[in-house]
C-alpha positions as CSV (number, residue, x, y, z in Angstrom):
1,X,82.8,139.4,118.8
2,X,84.4,139.3,115.3
3,X,84.0,142.5,113.2
4,X,81.7,142.0,110.2
5,X,84.2,143.6,108.0
6,X,87.0,141.1,108.6
7,X,87.3,137.8,106.9
8,X,86.4,134.7,109.1
9,X,89.1,132.6,110.4
10,X,89.4,128.9,111.2
11,X,89.0,130.0,114.9
12,X,85.6,131.4,113.9
13,X,84.5,128.3,112.1
14,X,85.5,126.3,115.1
15,X,83.3,128.6,117.4
16,X,80.4,128.4,114.9
17,X,80.5,124.6,114.7
18,X,81.2,124.1,118.4
19,X,84.4,121.9,117.8
20,X,88.0,122.1,118.4
21,X,90.3,124.1,116.0
22,X,92.1,120.8,115.1
23,X,88.8,119.3,113.9
24,X,88.4,122.2,111.6
25,X,91.8,121.7,110.3
26,X,91.2,118.0,109.6
27,X,88.1,118.7,107.7
28,X,89.7,121.5,105.6
29,X,92.7,119.1,104.7
30,X,90.6,116.0,104.0
31,X,91.6,114.1,107.0
32,X,88.8,111.7,108.3
33,X,86.7,112.9,111.3
34,X,83.4,111.8,112.6
35,X,80.6,112.3,110.2
36,X,78.7,114.6,112.6
37,X,81.7,116.8,113.1
38,X,82.3,117.1,109.4
39,X,78.7,118.1,108.8
40,X,79.0,120.7,111.5
41,X,82.2,122.2,110.3
42,X,81.1,122.2,106.6
43,X,77.9,124.0,107.8
44,X,79.8,126.5,109.6
45,X,82.2,127.2,106.6
46,X,79.3,127.8,104.3
47,X,77.5,130.1,106.8
48,X,80.5,132.1,107.4
49,X,81.7,132.1,103.9
50,X,85.1,130.9,105.0
51,X,87.7,130.7,102.3
52,X,90.8,128.7,102.8
53,X,94.1,130.5,102.2
54,X,95.7,128.0,99.8
55,X,98.7,130.1,99.3
56,X,99.5,130.2,103.0
57,X,98.9,126.5,103.0
58,X,101.2,126.0,100.2
59,X,104.1,127.8,101.8
60,X,103.8,125.6,104.9
61,X,103.9,122.6,102.6
62,X,106.8,124.1,100.6
63,X,104.5,124.1,97.5
64,X,102.2,126.9,96.3
65,X,100.7,124.7,93.5
66,X,101.3,127.8,91.3
67,X,103.3,127.8,88.0
68,X,104.4,130.9,86.3
69,X,104.1,131.0,82.5
70,X,106.1,133.6,80.5
71,X,104.7,134.4,77.0
72,X,105.3,137.3,74.6
73,X,101.7,138.1,74.5
74,X,98.2,136.6,74.0
75,X,97.3,138.5,70.9
76,X,99.2,136.2,68.7
77,X,96.8,133.2,67.9
78,X,99.4,130.6,68.4
79,X,100.7,132.0,71.8
80,X,97.1,132.3,73.0
81,X,96.3,128.7,72.2
82,X,99.5,127.6,73.7
83,X,98.7,129.5,77.0
84,X,95.2,128.2,77.1
85,X,96.3,124.7,76.7
86,X,99.2,125.0,79.4
87,X,96.6,126.4,81.7
88,X,94.1,123.6,81.1
89,X,96.9,121.1,81.7
90,X,97.9,122.7,85.0
91,X,94.3,122.9,86.0
92,X,93.9,119.2,85.6
93,X,96.7,118.7,88.0
94,X,95.1,121.2,90.4
95,X,97.7,123.9,89.8
96,X,97.2,127.6,89.2
97,X,98.9,129.6,86.4
98,X,100.5,133.0,87.0
99,X,100.4,134.5,83.6
100,X,103.2,136.9,82.6
101,X,102.9,138.7,79.2
102,X,106.6,139.9,78.5
103,X,105.8,141.8,74.9
104,X,109.2,140.5,73.8
105,X,110.9,142.8,76.4
106,X,114.0,141.1,77.9
107,X,113.9,143.3,81.0
108,X,110.3,142.3,81.7
109,X,111.2,138.8,81.3
110,X,113.8,139.1,84.1
111,X,111.4,141.1,86.2
112,X,108.8,138.5,86.0
113,X,111.1,135.7,86.8
114,X,112.3,137.5,89.9
115,X,108.7,138.2,90.9
116,X,107.7,134.6,90.4
117,X,110.5,133.4,92.5
118,X,109.7,135.8,95.2
119,X,106.1,134.4,95.1
120,X,107.5,130.8,95.7
121,X,106.1,129.5,92.5
122,X,106.6,125.7,92.1
123,X,108.2,126.3,88.6
124,X,108.3,128.4,85.4
125,X,107.5,127.7,81.9
126,X,109.0,130.3,79.6
127,X,108.9,131.3,75.9
128,X,111.7,134.0,76.2
129,X,114.0,136.3,74.2
130,X,116.5,137.1,76.9
131,X,119.6,135.0,76.6
132,X,121.1,136.3,79.9
133,X,118.2,135.4,82.2
134,X,119.2,134.8,85.8
135,X,117.1,131.8,87.1
136,X,117.5,130.4,90.6
137,X,118.8,126.8,90.1
138,X,116.2,125.8,92.8
139,X,113.3,127.0,90.7
140,X,112.3,124.3,88.0
141,X,112.3,126.0,84.6
142,X,111.1,124.5,81.3
143,X,111.8,126.4,78.1
144,X,109.9,126.5,74.9
145,X,111.9,126.8,71.6
146,X,115.0,128.2,73.3
147,X,118.2,126.1,74.5
148,X,119.0,127.7,77.5
149,X,121.6,125.3,79.2
150,X,122.0,121.6,79.9
151,X,119.9,121.8,83.2
152,X,117.0,123.5,81.5
153,X,114.9,121.4,79.4
154,X,113.6,122.6,76.1
155,X,110.4,121.7,74.6
156,X,109.9,122.3,70.8
157,X,108.7,120.8,67.6
158,X,110.7,119.3,64.8
159,X,111.3,122.7,63.0
160,X,113.9,121.3,60.7
161,X,111.6,118.6,59.5
162,X,108.8,121.2,59.2
163,X,110.8,123.4,56.8
164,X,111.8,120.2,54.7
165,X,108.2,119.1,54.7
166,X,107.1,122.5,53.3
167,X,109.7,122.2,50.4
168,X,108.7,118.8,49.6
169,X,104.9,119.7,49.5
170,X,105.7,122.6,47.2
171,X,107.8,120.4,45.0
172,X,105.0,117.9,44.7
173,X,102.6,120.5,43.8
174,X,104.7,121.5,40.8
175,X,106.6,124.6,42.1
176,X,110.0,125.2,40.8
177,X,111.0,128.7,41.9
178,X,110.4,129.4,45.6
179,X,111.1,131.9,48.4
180,X,111.5,131.7,52.0
181,X,110.2,134.6,54.2
182,X,111.2,134.9,57.8
183,X,110.7,137.7,60.5
184,X,112.0,136.9,64.0
185,X,114.6,137.1,66.6
186,X,118.3,136.9,65.8
187,X,118.8,134.8,69.0
188,X,119.8,131.2,68.5
189,X,116.6,129.1,68.9
190,X,114.9,126.1,67.5
191,X,112.5,127.9,65.1
192,X,115.5,129.1,63.1
193,X,115.9,125.5,62.0
194,X,112.8,126.1,59.7
195,X,115.0,127.8,57.1
196,X,117.7,125.1,57.2
197,X,115.1,122.5,56.7
198,X,113.4,124.2,53.8
199,X,116.7,124.8,52.0
200,X,117.7,121.3,52.5
201,X,114.3,120.2,51.0
202,X,114.7,122.5,48.1
203,X,118.1,121.2,47.3
204,X,116.8,117.6,47.5
205,X,113.9,118.4,45.0
206,X,115.9,120.7,42.7
207,X,114.0,123.8,43.6
208,X,115.5,127.3,43.2
209,X,115.2,129.0,46.5
210,X,115.6,132.7,47.5
211,X,115.5,133.9,51.1
212,X,114.4,137.2,52.7
213,X,114.8,137.6,56.4
214,X,113.8,140.4,58.8
215,X,114.4,141.0,62.4
216,X,111.6,141.6,64.8
217,X,112.0,145.5,64.8
218,X,112.2,145.8,61.0
219,X,109.3,147.0,59.0
220,X,107.2,144.2,57.4
221,X,106.8,146.5,54.4
222,X,110.3,145.4,53.4
223,X,108.6,142.1,52.4
224,X,106.3,144.0,50.0
225,X,109.4,145.8,48.4
226,X,111.1,142.5,48.0
227,X,108.0,140.9,46.3
228,X,107.4,144.0,44.2
229,X,111.0,143.9,42.8
230,X,110.4,140.3,41.8
231,X,107.4,141.3,39.5
232,X,108.1,140.8,35.8
233,X,105.4,141.8,33.4
234,X,102.8,141.5,36.0
235,X,103.9,138.1,37.1
236,X,105.8,137.1,40.3
237,X,109.0,135.3,39.8
238,X,108.1,132.7,42.4
239,X,105.5,130.0,42.2
240,X,105.9,128.9,45.8
241,X,106.5,130.7,49.0
242,X,107.2,129.4,52.4
243,X,106.7,131.6,55.5
244,X,108.1,130.9,58.8
245,X,104.6,131.7,60.6
246,X,101.2,131.7,59.6
247,X,100.9,135.2,60.7
248,X,103.5,136.2,58.2
249,X,101.8,134.0,55.5
250,X,98.5,136.0,56.2
251,X,100.3,139.3,55.8
252,X,102.1,138.0,52.6
253,X,98.7,137.1,51.0
254,X,97.5,140.6,51.7
255,X,100.6,142.1,49.9
256,X,100.3,139.9,47.0
257,X,96.7,140.8,46.5
258,X,97.8,144.5,46.3
259,X,100.2,143.4,43.5
260,X,97.4,141.5,41.7
261,X,99.0,138.2,42.4
262,X,96.4,135.3,43.0
263,X,96.9,132.7,45.8
264,X,97.0,129.7,45.2
265,X,96.6,130.2,41.3
266,X,99.7,132.2,40.7
267,X,101.6,131.4,43.9
268,X,101.2,128.7,46.4
269,X,101.8,129.6,50.1
270,X,102.7,127.4,53.1
271,X,103.0,128.9,56.6
272,X,104.0,127.5,60.0
273,X,102.1,126.9,63.2
274,X,98.7,125.6,62.4
275,X,96.8,128.6,63.4
276,X,93.0,128.3,63.0
277,X,90.3,130.9,62.6
278,X,88.7,131.6,65.9
279,X,91.0,129.0,67.5
280,X,89.3,125.8,66.3
281,X,87.9,126.3,62.8
282,X,89.6,126.3,59.4
283,X,93.5,126.9,59.0
284,X,94.2,130.4,57.8
285,X,96.6,129.0,55.2
286,X,98.2,125.7,54.2
287,X,100.6,125.1,57.1
288,X,103.0,123.1,59.0
289,X,101.0,122.2,62.1
290,X,102.8,122.3,65.5
291,X,101.5,119.8,68.0
292,X,100.5,122.6,70.4
293,X,98.5,120.3,72.7
294,X,101.5,117.9,73.1
295,X,103.9,120.8,73.6
296,X,101.7,122.3,76.3
297,X,101.3,118.8,78.0
298,X,105.0,118.0,77.9
299,X,106.0,121.3,79.3
300,X,103.8,120.8,82.4
301,X,104.6,117.1,82.7
302,X,108.4,117.8,82.6
303,X,108.1,120.9,84.9
304,X,106.3,118.9,87.5
305,X,108.1,115.6,87.5
306,X,110.3,114.7,90.6
307,X,113.6,115.4,88.8
308,X,114.3,117.4,85.7
309,X,117.6,115.5,85.2
310,X,115.6,112.6,84.0
311,X,114.7,114.5,80.9
312,X,116.9,115.2,77.9
313,X,117.8,119.0,77.3
314,X,115.8,118.9,74.1
315,X,112.5,117.5,73.6
316,X,111.4,117.6,70.0
317,X,107.8,116.7,69.0
318,X,106.6,115.7,65.4
319,X,105.0,118.3,63.2
320,X,102.3,117.4,60.4
321,X,101.1,119.2,57.2
322,X,97.5,120.6,56.8
323,X,95.9,122.0,53.5
324,X,94.3,125.5,54.1
325,X,93.3,126.8,50.7
326,X,96.6,128.5,49.9
327,X,98.0,125.5,47.9
328,X,96.5,123.8,44.9
329,X,95.7,120.4,46.4
330,X,91.9,119.7,47.2
331,X,90.7,121.7,50.2
332,X,89.0,119.5,53.0
333,X,85.3,119.5,53.0
334,X,85.0,121.5,56.2
335,X,87.0,124.4,54.7
336,X,84.2,126.9,54.2
337,X,86.1,130.2,54.0
338,X,88.1,130.9,51.0
339,X,91.6,132.4,50.8
340,X,90.2,135.5,49.4
341,X,88.0,136.0,52.5
342,X,90.9,136.3,54.9
343,X,92.6,139.3,53.1
């Protein structure tokens, strides 16, 4: 007699249903059997609370239907939304997501990749910061925002056009002296093109542009010092600011508030990412919107296709602009929260 503490097996199900073990296997795997046999097997499965070991099944079929996703964290609103959408895209295809939060630590990234490969995942999607990752060539890998080699597709948005779009918008709204603020990794990656696009747009529209950039480990207070040094007689030298992310735009608004500078009356601000309050409400600032749904879908679609070589090494998706209350154009009717309320 099977011990009550042990999990039921297929053999237990067969015995309960009074059928052959092969019949149970056919029912579990969706292979047609006689209707009476199917009913008996399903009743036995329900009675015994039998659970299929899909991981073991996957190993036998050389597919675990599991994809590892490496992301810095899920505290950042953009990363959280991207992770959620990747998971939904995988779920629609009957895949599971193995989530690995790396906290920007290159060593964690390598450990997670090694662990994922040991667990026989069907592929890895990664937004990484380690330029020296060792990835088994037999493990499909799709990168987000980082060019990692000709054999690893990279999915990103058009960062250069986004930067240029921000400059054009500030020029259209009457700005003349603008600043670009950036905090991020020194690694070569696609988001670095936001600066080049913005500077190109400023040049084309005759805007005077000053740049302040920090590395990830630098104190954000250096931005406040930078802004304070550009105050003359209680006024900021800039009438427009483009921030490399919406999160940085949010912090910049707080800093300007401390300096007595009003947004958007005294200075207009545009961020980048398209972050929304509570994930689906108003934009936290006027912003260049990344097509995050398309990025997630393209990552999954590219990873799970039969051959990665059919895709170009760089897949660049278009961006758009959305007003969010930190620029002077009319705010959409559904924008219920003022700029002042997010400080």
